C-alpha positions in Angstrom: -19.0 -16.3 -12.7 -18.9 -14.8 -8.8 -15.7 -15.7 -7.1 -15.7 -16.9 -3.5 -14.3 -13.5 -2.1 -17.5 -11.4 -3.9 -19.9 -14.0 -2.6 -18.7 -13.6 1.1 -18.1 -9.8 0.5 -22.0 -9.8 -0.8 -23.1 -11.9 1.7 -21.6 -9.7 4.5 -22.9 -6.6 3.0 -26.4 -7.9 2.8 -26.6 -9.5 6.0 -28.6 -8.2 9.0 -26.8 -7.5 12.6 -27.5 -10.9 14.1 -26.2 -12.6 10.6 -23.0 -10.3 11.3 -22.5 -11.3 15.0 -22.4 -15.2 14.0 -19.9 -14.2 10.8 -17.6 -12.9 13.5 -17.8 -15.7 15.8 -17.1 -18.1 12.7 -14.3 -15.9 11.7 -12.6 -16.2 15.1 -13.6 -19.5 15.6 -11.6 -20.4 12.2 -8.7 -18.6 12.8 -7.8 -20.0 16.1 -8.6 -23.5 14.3 -6.2 -22.8 11.9 -3.7 -21.5 14.2 -4.2 -24.6 16.4 -3.8 -26.9 13.6 -0.5 -25.0 12.3 0.9 -24.9 16.1 0.5 -28.6 16.4 1.9 -29.9 12.7 3.8 -27.2 11.4 5.9 -25.2 14.2 7.9 -23.5 11.7 5.0 -21.4 10.4 4.8 -19.1 13.3 4.3 -16.2 11.3 1.1 -17.7 9.8 0.1 -18.6 13.8 0.7 -15.1 14.6 -1.6 -13.7 11.8 -4.0 -16.3 12.7 -4.2 -15.7 16.4 -4.0 -11.7 15.6 -7.1 -12.0 13.6 -8.9 -13.9 16.2 -7.8 -11.3 19.0 -9.2 -8.4 16.5 -12.4 -10.2 16.3 -13.2 -10.8 19.7 -11.9 -7.2 20.4 -14.7 -6.1 17.8 -17.4 -8.2 19.7 -16.4 -6.9 22.7 -16.2 -2.9 22.0 -20.0 -3.3 20.4 -21.3 -4.6 23.4 -24.0 -2.3 24.8 -23.7 -2.0 28.5 -26.5 0.6 28.9 -29.2 -1.5 27.7 -27.5 -4.7 28.0 -26.6 -4.7 31.7 -25.7 -8.1 33.4 -25.4 -9.7 30.3 -23.5 -7.2 28.6 -20.9 -7.5 31.6 -20.8 -11.0 31.7 -20.1 -11.0 28.0 -17.2 -8.6 28.5 -16.0 -10.7 31.1 -16.0 -13.8 28.5 -14.1 -11.5 26.0 -11.8 -10.5 28.2 -11.0 -14.1 29.3 -10.8 -15.1 25.2 -8.6 -12.1 24.5 -6.1 -13.1 27.7 -5.9 -16.6 26.6 -5.2 -15.8 22.6 -2.3 -13.2 23.6 -0.8 -15.5 25.9 -1.4 -18.6 23.0 0.4 -16.1 20.5 3.1 -15.1 22.7 3.9 -18.5 23.9 2.8 -20.1 20.8 1.2 -22.7 23.2 -1.7 -24.9 21.5 -2.9 -25.8 25.3 -4.3 -22.2 25.4 -6.6 -22.4 22.2 -9.3 -25.1 23.5 -10.6 -23.0 26.3 -11.3 -20.1 23.9 -13.0 -22.2 21.2 -15.3 -23.7 24.0 -16.4 -20.5 25.2 -17.0 -18.8 21.4 -18.5 -22.1 20.3 -21.1 -21.9 23.1 -21.8 -18.1 22.8 -22.1 -18.8 18.9 -24.7 -21.3 19.8 -26.4 -19.5 22.3 -26.5 -16.5 19.7 -27.8 -18.5 16.7 -30.6 -20.1 18.8 -31.5 -16.6 20.2 -31.7 -14.8 17.1 -32.1 -16.9 13.9 
């Protein structure tokens, strides 16, 4: 019987580029949500909060570095600015452990995820 981890690995291994971007958005949003819940309910779990916010930072950084500025033009530049905003807020949230820094990032990433899903899937 396949495991959940095996299923996820198989799904990612066989996904096309569009689905991988959606998976990255989902991964970042999930990590941010877990960190927010931990910050609001279990402040003692700062190590786990740090891990989740670091995961979100890495995903957003990956989305940023994979932008094709040559072909993407203004769209790529605008996405880079949004990713920079998200990264700045994620770093601040991680340093200060302030859950108020997370909703703006979640709003941006949800909007981008929705637009991406509508455009490509």
